[in-house]
C-alpha positions in Angstrom: 76.6 116.8 32.2 75.6 115.6 35.3 75.6 111.8 36.0 71.8 110.8 38.4 71.5 107.6 39.3 68.4 105.6 37.9 65.5 105.6 39.9 65.4 102.7 42.8 69.3 102.8 42.8 71.5 104.3 45.9 73.5 107.4 44.4 77.6 106.0 43.8 79.9 105.9 46.6 81.9 109.0 45.8 78.5 111.7 45.8 77.7 110.4 48.9 78.9 113.5 51.2 81.3 113.4 54.1 79.7 112.3 57.0 79.9 114.7 59.7 82.7 115.2 62.1 81.5 114.0 65.3 81.7 116.7 68.7 82.6 114.1 70.6 86.7 113.2 69.0 86.7 117.3 68.7 85.9 117.6 72.3 88.4 115.0 73.7 90.8 116.6 72.0 89.6 120.3 73.0 89.7 118.6 76.9 93.3 117.1 76.0 94.6 120.8 74.3 93.5 122.7 77.9 94.7 120.2 80.2 98.2 119.9 79.1 98.2 123.7 78.8 98.2 123.5 82.8 102.0 122.1 82.9 103.6 125.3 81.3 101.2 127.6 82.6 102.3 126.0 86.4 106.2 125.9 84.8 106.1 129.6 83.5 104.1 131.0 87.7 106.4 129.0 89.9 109.4 130.3 87.9 108.9 134.0 88.0 107.9 133.6 91.5 111.1 132.0 92.6 113.4 134.8 90.8 111.5 137.7 92.2 111.5 135.9 95.4 115.5 136.4 95.1 115.0 139.9 93.2 115.5 141.0 96.8 118.1 138.9 97.8 118.4 135.3 100.2 115.5 134.7 102.6 118.2 134.3 105.5 118.9 138.1 104.7 115.6 139.4 103.8 114.2 137.9 107.5 117.3 137.8 109.4 119.3 140.7 108.0 119.7 142.5 111.6 118.6 140.3 114.3 122.1 137.7 113.2 125.8 139.2 113.6 127.7 138.8 110.2 129.5 135.6 110.9 125.9 134.0 112.2 123.8 135.2 109.6 126.2 133.9 106.6 126.4 130.6 107.9 122.6 130.2 107.8 122.8 131.5 104.4 125.6 128.3 103.8 123.4 126.3 105.5 120.8 126.7 103.7 122.3 126.7 100.4 122.1 130.5 99.2 124.9 130.7 98.6 125.2 128.9 95.9 125.0 130.1 92.1 121.1 131.0 91.4 120.9 128.1 88.3 121.2 125.6 91.1 118.5 127.5 93.7 116.5 127.4 90.7 116.9 123.6 89.4 116.2 122.0 92.8 113.4 124.3 93.9 112.0 122.3 91.1 112.8 118.9 92.2 111.8 119.8 95.9 108.1 121.4 94.0 107.8 118.8 92.3 107.8 116.3 95.0 105.7 118.1 97.3 108.4 119.6 99.1 108.3 123.7 99.8 110.7 124.5 102.1 110.0 125.4 105.5 109.1 128.5 107.4 112.0 130.7 108.3 109.8 133.0 111.1 107.8 129.4 113.0 109.8 126.8 111.4 107.2 125.4 110.1 106.4 122.6 106.7 105.2 125.2 104.0 102.9 122.1 103.0 101.6 121.9 107.1 100.8 125.9 106.6 98.6 125.4 103.1 96.6 122.0 104.6 96.0 123.8 107.7 95.1 127.2 106.4 94.0 126.6 103.2 90.3 125.2 104.1 89.5 128.5 104.9 90.1 130.1 102.2 88.2 127.6 99.9 85.7 128.0 102.0 85.2 131.7 101.8 86.3 131.3 98.1 82.8 129.2 98.4 81.0 131.2 100.0 81.8 135.0 97.7 81.1 132.3 94.7 77.1 132.0 96.0 76.7 135.6 97.0 78.2 136.9 93.8 76.2 134.0 91.4 72.8 135.2 93.8 73.2 138.4 93.7 74.5 139.0 90.1 72.4 136.5 88.2 68.8 137.4 89.0 69.9 141.6 89.3 71.0 141.1 86.2 68.0 139.5 84.6 66.2 142.0 86.3 68.6 144.9 84.8 67.7 143.2 80.9 64.3 143.1 81.8 64.2 146.5 82.7 66.1 148.3 80.1 67.5 151.8 80.5 64.9 152.4 83.1 65.1 152.9 86.8 65.3 149.8 88.2 68.1 149.3 85.5 70.2 152.5 85.8 70.2 151.5 89.6 70.8 148.3 89.2 74.0 149.8 86.8 75.2 152.9 89.1 75.2 149.2 92.0 77.2 146.9 90.1 79.9 149.9 89.7 80.0 151.1 92.9 80.4 147.2 94.2 83.2 146.1 92.2 85.0 149.8 92.0 85.2 149.5 96.1 87.6 148.2 97.9 87.1 144.6 99.1 89.1 146.3 102.0 87.1 149.6 102.7 83.6 147.2 101.7 84.6 145.3 105.2 85.1 147.9 107.2 81.8 149.4 106.6 80.0 145.8 107.1 81.2 145.8 109.6 80.6 149.2 111.2 77.2 149.2 110.1 76.0 145.3 110.7 78.3 144.8 113.5 79.2 147.9 115.7 76.3 149.8 115.0 72.6 147.1 114.5 74.9 144.7 116.4 73.3 141.7 114.4 76.1 140.3 113.3 80.0 139.4 114.8 82.7 141.1 112.6 85.7 138.9 113.6 86.7 134.8 113.5 85.1 131.9 111.6 82.7 130.9 114.8 83.2 131.2 117.9 85.7 129.5 120.4 82.9 127.0 121.4 82.4 126.1 118.0 85.8 125.6 116.6 86.9 123.2 119.4 84.0 120.9 118.5 84.8 121.0 114.8 87.6 120.5 115.5 87.5 118.0 117.4 85.8 115.7 115.0 87.3 113.1 113.9 89.2 114.0 110.1 87.5 117.0 109.5 87.9 118.8 106.3 88.6 122.1 107.7 86.0 123.7 106.4 83.3 124.6 109.5 80.0 124.7 107.4 81.1 121.3 106.3 82.2 119.7 108.9 78.6 121.6 110.6 76.4 119.9 108.4 78.0 116.4 108.9 78.0 115.8 112.4 74.3 117.5 112.4 75.6 120.3 114.9 73.2 122.4 114.1 74.1 125.3 116.3 76.9 125.2 115.1 75.9 125.5 111.8 74.2 128.7 112.2 77.1 130.5 114.7 79.5 129.9 111.8 77.4 131.5 108.8 76.8 134.3 111.2 80.8 134.4 111.4 80.5 133.9 107.0 78.4 136.3 106.1 79.9 139.7 106.3 83.5 138.6 104.3 81.4 136.7 102.0 79.1 139.7 101.3 82.1 142.4 101.3 84.2 139.9 98.5 81.4 138.5 96.9 80.4 141.6 95.6 83.2 142.5 94.1 82.5 140.1 91.6 78.4 140.3 91.6 79.1 143.8 90.2 81.3 141.6 87.3 78.5 139.4 86.9 75.6 141.8 86.7 76.8 143.8 84.0 78.0 140.3 82.1 73.7 139.2 82.4 72.3 142.1 81.9 74.2 142.6 78.4 74.2 139.3 77.2 70.5 138.8 78.3 69.3 142.3 76.2 71.3 140.6 73.2 69.6 137.4 73.9 65.9 139.0 74.3 66.6 140.7 71.2 66.5 137.3 68.8 64.0 136.5 66.4 62.8 133.4 68.3 62.2 135.6 71.2 59.8 137.8 69.2 58.4 135.6 67.6 57.3 133.9 71.1 56.1 137.3 72.1 54.3 138.4 69.0 52.6 134.3 70.5 51.8 136.0 74.1 54.5 134.4 75.8 55.1 136.0 79.1 58.2 138.4 79.3 58.6 136.5 83.0 58.8 133.1 81.0 60.9 134.5 78.0 63.2 136.2 80.6 63.6 133.4 83.2 63.5 130.3 80.2 65.0 131.6 77.2 67.2 134.0 78.5 68.8 132.8 81.8 70.8 130.2 79.6 72.8 132.2 77.8 73.5 134.6 80.3 75.0 131.9 81.9 77.8 131.6 79.5 79.5 134.7 79.8 79.6 134.4 83.6 82.0 131.0 83.1 84.0 132.3 80.8 85.2 134.9 83.1 84.7 132.4 86.0 88.5 131.3 85.7 89.3 135.2 85.8 87.2 136.2 88.7 88.5 133.7 90.6 91.5 134.5 90.5 90.5 138.3 91.9 88.6 135.8 94.7 91.8 134.8 95.8 93.9 138.5 96.0 90.8 140.2 97.5 91.1 136.9 100.3 93.9 138.6 101.8 93.0 141.9 102.5 89.3 139.8 103.3 90.1 137.6 106.1 92.4 140.5 107.0 89.8 142.6 107.7 87.7 140.6 109.8 91.0 137.8 111.1 89.5 134.7 108.8 92.1 132.4 109.3 93.4 131.5 105.7 95.8 131.0 103.9 95.5 135.3 103.0 95.4 136.1 106.4 98.7 133.9 107.1 100.3 135.6 103.8 100.1 138.7 105.0 102.0 137.7 108.2 104.7 136.1 106.6 104.7 139.6 104.1 105.0 141.2 107.9 108.3 138.7 108.3 109.8 138.9 105.5 109.6 135.2 105.4 110.2 135.0 101.9 110.0 130.5 101.7 106.4 130.6 103.0 105.5 133.7 100.7 106.5 131.3 97.9 105.1 128.5 98.5 101.8 130.6 99.5 101.9 132.5 96.2 102.8 128.8 94.4 99.6 126.6 95.5 98.0 130.1 94.9 98.6 130.0 91.1 98.2 126.4 90.6 94.2 127.1 91.4 93.6 129.6 89.8 95.3 127.1 86.9 93.3 124.7 87.5 89.9 126.5 88.0 90.6 128.2 84.3 90.5 124.7 83.4 87.6 123.1 84.8 85.7 126.4 83.4 86.5 125.4 80.3 85.7 122.2 80.3 81.9 123.7 81.3 82.1 126.2 78.9 82.8 123.5 76.2 79.7 121.8 77.9 77.1 124.9 77.9 78.1 126.1 74.1 80.5 123.7 71.7 81.6 126.8 69.9 84.5 127.1 72.3 85.6 124.3 71.5 86.9 124.7 67.5 
């Protein structure tokens, strides 16, 4: 028998439905969990990098072997502590990393942290430029491909997307240099700026190292346009690599959205296809881009090594190639560790943005 409350009286507390779980607590728990996962991720990456760098022996022998006598080599190894047990070296290295000391380079005797701060801003600038190119290319063209699904524009865009992320970044860079720098002469093919602009920007008080930002801060529009001209080809070479991925993701998700019932209802009420595509399909199309952004950042940083070498862009990738040639494993280890930390932190930021846009990813 079911007991009901008399009219005018509230139901018993036992019969009151349990309040819905608050979203704020779920998001905070998700945020803390994802942040704490950075610690083991960075720890594992540092450990893997350390032991991989020791596979071929100690860094002194790798960098100086053949250029020093056996006695001199043994003395350098002993002074650096590389003749001690590998576990002791590993524990000492962890202690140095946690205090911000990544050692000194063997080829030019510079603090690794100084190398990172000197050349890191250039890599950040290149990555920002490439992401902007990828977003500008991927999102609009992905929506266009979805709108013209299975027609000629869609087929052409899908082919271009495949070519963009299947073409090696160094080959794309060389092709861009040949066409726009050598044949047409429209754009510079190397460096971050001409020498006059570099002198002007590096001479500023507390420069950030990101040239276009420093040019805007100083109000030097001539320097800004010079920096922009030098940045176009490297940004295109690296950005198109990711832009093709974004295009296909946006196309797939927009096609799914345009087939939903509420979109069909809007279409039956006479809402234009342009409005349906740009308003109703736009935000859902961003979700997969933000979700895979962390993976694409790792791809961009990997591609930055080849891009910076191709365009003589003086960033971490350019210096990494130089230190690899010199077999300076101390410097290589420090740069790779920094890039790994950047990827881990970027993935955390991407997870937070994805949770803000789509609350379903929190649970």
